N, C-alpha and C positions, 0 to 999 in steps of 0.2 A: 548178718549178711542174704540178703534173697538172693534164693539160685538163678540161676538164667532160664529163659525160656526154654521149656522143651524138658527140661530134666526133673523128672517127679520124685519125688522121696519113698524108696520102697517102706512098706510097711512091717517087714522081716528084719531084720540085720542079717548079712551076709554069714553065711558060715567060713568059720575058722578053718582055714587051710590047715591041713598039717602039714607039720615040719618036713620040708623036703618035696612037699608034692608042686606038682606043676598045678600054674593057674588055671589051666584046660583041662586039668585032671576030671573024669566024670564024677569023680566020688565028692570034690569041692562042687562041682557045678553042676547040678542034675541036669539032664538033658531030656525031662518026660514033660515039659513043660508044653504047651500048645507052640505052634511052628511062629503064630502073632503076637503071642505074650511074651514069646521069649524076648530078652535083652541080650544086645552084643556085650561082650566082656568090656572094652572100653566106656560103654555107657554107664555100665557099673559103677565101674572105677570112678569114672569123673562125679559119679554121684554119691558113691562116697567119701570122696573127695569134698563136696562142699555139704557135707551132710552138717558140719558143726557152724556152718556159715549164717544159720535163720535166721539167728537174731541180733548179729551184727548190721549196722547201715550200708546201704548200697549206693557206691560213689560210682556214678555212669561217669566214662569216659568220655570228652570234646569229641565231639565229631569230625572226624578228618575229612578235609577236602576230595571229594571224589574225582579220580584222575581220570583226565579226558580220555576219551575214545578215540582211536585211530592214528596211524601211523603220523611221525614228526612231522614230512612233509603236508600234510592233510593238517597239522594244530599250523605249521607257519600259514599255510594259506587261508584258513580260517583266523586268525591274527592280521593277515595282510589286509582278508576283506574287512574287518573290524576297524584296521585304522585307516581304510579308506573313507570307508563310512561316517567314521567321526571328521575326517578331512574334510567329506562333502558337504557336512553340518553345516562345520567351521567356516566353510566359504561361502554355505547358503546366508548364514546369520551375517560375516561382513559384505555379501551382498545388498541382503536387508539393509543393515548400517547405512552402508554406502548409498542407498538409492532415499534413504530416508534423510542423509544429509544432503543430498541433490535437489532433494525437495525442496526441504527449509533454505537452502540458498538460492533456490530460483522464484519462490516465495519473496525472501527479502531481495532480489536482485527486483523481481516485479512491484512489489512496494517501494522500492529506491525510484525506478524509472517513474512512476505514476508520479510519485513527490515532484522527482526534476520536471515533469511535463508540467503541473501544477503549477511549479513556481517559475517554468520557462515562459509560460502561457500567461500568467498572472504578469509577470515583466514584459511581455511583449503587448498586453493589454494596456498596459500603463503608457508604452512607449505609444504606442497607436494613439492613445488617447491624448498623450500631449502633443504628438504630433498634429494628432485633427483640431485641438486648442490652436497650438501657432497658427496654423494654415487658416481656419476660421479666423483669429484673432489680424492677421494681415489682410485676407479679403476684407474684412469689416475696417479696415483702414484705410485698404484701397478706395475700398466704394466711397465711405467718407471722404477721401481725398477727390476723388473724381466731383463726388456731388460738390464738394466746396469749390474746385478748381472751374466748374461749371455754372455755378450759381451764379445769378447778378450782383452776390457781394464780392467777388473776384473777379470781377472784370475793369476794364481802363476807365475811367473816369480822368487823368492827372497825366499830361507829358509835358516835362520841364526839359528846356534846355540849358546846357553848361557848358564854358569854353567858348562861346563864342565873342568874338570882339567883333571884326569887320562885319561877320557876318548877322542880317537880323534876323532873333528867333523864332520868330513869326512865322517866318518861311521853310524854318524846320517843322514848327507844330503844324502849319497847312500840310505839309507833304506828310505829316504823322496823322493826318485828322481821321484818317478810315480804319485806324484803330482804334479808336474812342468806342467802347463798348463790348469789345471782343474781350473771350476770356484771359485774365494775364498770364497764364501757363502757354496760349500759343503765340505770344510775344518773341519773335526770335530775332538774334543777329541778323541772318540772312532775309529775315523780311523786311527791317527795317531799312539793313544797305539798299536791297532793293527797289524801298522807294525814295531813298536821299538821294539815288542815281540823278535826278534831275538836277539837284543843287551841286555844280560846277568846285565852289569854295570847299567843301567837305573833303578834305583829305582822306580824314578817317575816324573813326568815332568809336565809343564804348557803352554799352547797354546797361543799365542797372535795373531791375526790375525789384519794386518794393512792395509788398503786399500789403495789404488788398488792393490798391488801384492806383500805384502811381507807377509810371514808367520814366528814367531818368535817362537822356542821351548826352553824352560828354563828348562833345563835338574837337576836332582837332584842324583846324583851318589852313587850308594853300595858302603858302606866303606869295605874294605878288613879286615879284624882283625886277621885271622889264618891262617894258611897252613895244610894243610892234604894232606894223599897221595891220588892219582888217582890213575885209570888206565892206565893213559899214563907216570905216575909223579906226582911229588907234584904240588898240586892245590892252587888256593887262595878261598879261602869263605869270605863271609858276617855273619852276627852275624844269620841269618835267615838260613845258611847253603847252601844257592846261590854260586855256583861255578864264580867265576869272571875272569877264565882263569889262566894262568901258571904263575909261581912266575916269577918274572922282577927284572930288578933293584931293585926298588923303594919298592917293598914290600920283598923281601929276609930277612929283620931287623924283620919278624912279627913271633911272637909264633907259636912254631910248638904243634899241638895237638898228646898227644900219649895215644891210646887207647882209643879213645872216639871217636865214631860213630857220624856222621851228624843224628838228628834226635833222637837219645836216651832221657833219662832223663839227663842222666849226660854231654849230650852235651847242652840240655837247660839251666842247672845251668853256665854253662860256658859261654854260650853266653851271659847273664845277665852280667857275672863279663867283658867280654871283651868289653862292651857299656859302662862298669860304669868306666873301669882305666882312667886316664889322655893317651896322646898320649907318654910321654914319658918316662911313666912306661911299656906302650905297647910295644913298640918298644926295650926298654931294659929286656922284658921276653922272655926267649929262648925256653923252654917248658913247658906243662900245661898238668898235671895229674889228672885225680877225680878217685878216689874208688869210689865212690860214691856219689850222688848228694849235702851230706854235707861234702864232704872231697875233697876238692879241694888244689892242691897244684902247683904253681908259682915255676919256676925255671929261676934265673933270668942267664943274660952272665956273671956276677959276679962272677955265684956260689954262690949266695946266697938264699937259699928257702924260700918262702913266705907260709905259713899255712894261707889259707884262709879260709877254712872251707864251711859253707856254701853259699848261692846265696844272704841271706838277708843280708840286710844294706852294700852293696856292696858299695855306693855310698862313705859313710863315710870309710869304708875301703880301698877305693883306694887313699883317702887324707890323710889316718895314713901311709900306705905306702910309699908315694910319700914324705911325712914328712921323715920316718926313711930314706927314701936313701938321703936324702939332708942333716943330719945331722951323722948320722952313719958312721964308718968307714967300708967297704967292709971286713976290713981282721979281725974285731973284732964280727960284728954283723952279722954271718952268718946265724943265723935263726929269723927272725921277723914272729912275730907269731900275727896275728890282728883278731882270730876268736874271741877275744872280744876286739873290737875296742876303747871302753871307756881307757880297759888297756892293751893295747899293751907290750906284752913280746918280748924280746931281747935276744937273747941266742948267745953262741961262736960255738956251736956246734948242 
């Protein structure tokens, strides 16, 4: 075993102490050596104790931890500061991680927003393009329609009149002659009505436009029901009192109103009777008189007198009169009283 550092081996063995002698006895340990070469007894004893260990292997003990210096409070303070330092390091690392995650989330959000903006703007562009195409198509169609409407191909060249019986269709065509050559889209009912006001026989009409160039006017004529005195002679009127013209061959058999002025109360009552009686009764009537709105009398061409009464129940009264004329002998039944149509009375005079 190797001796520890600082212990030198003596060249001469130590003298044997006499039995019973003290280790500090001068006889055993001479004191005549120089002071600097003299070794203390403990050193000599330690050297002699390790003298026989020079050849043995030396086993160095493991280094023990050096105890910390300072008081307990100082050691606690140092430990607390070290813990704070480690905690701050952990917090800094967590803050760095949080900033890194926030930056990644922000970049992802920006990418998502940009993708959404691109998608939205692409959709808006498609919608705008579709809207522009639709508007363009409508404008083009409108321009084509306007061009066709105002073109000579869509102008009026033929005016046809339907429904005219007593009225000459040429009169209607002559009234609408100024519409020939106009664009067919400009022909309206208001314009046709204004042109047909000069023809009193027209009660109403219906306009039909047949592209590209035909206009059809469906006429509803006024029905002549009576003859009244006029300024230049007798004229034919309808139930509204409108003068339809002079007496013709087909209207000469209509009843004549005696003492009844158009527009009076008596005329209004008689007008309701005229529109209620059938045609065969109307043509068989020669004159109509009315002392009051409730006292209407009809004189037939056969000489029979029909006491009509008021204008109430005129349809039923007309049916009763038609039945009596078909069943009663005119030579016997001279007076037909239908003022109470449920109970008609037939008298000889």
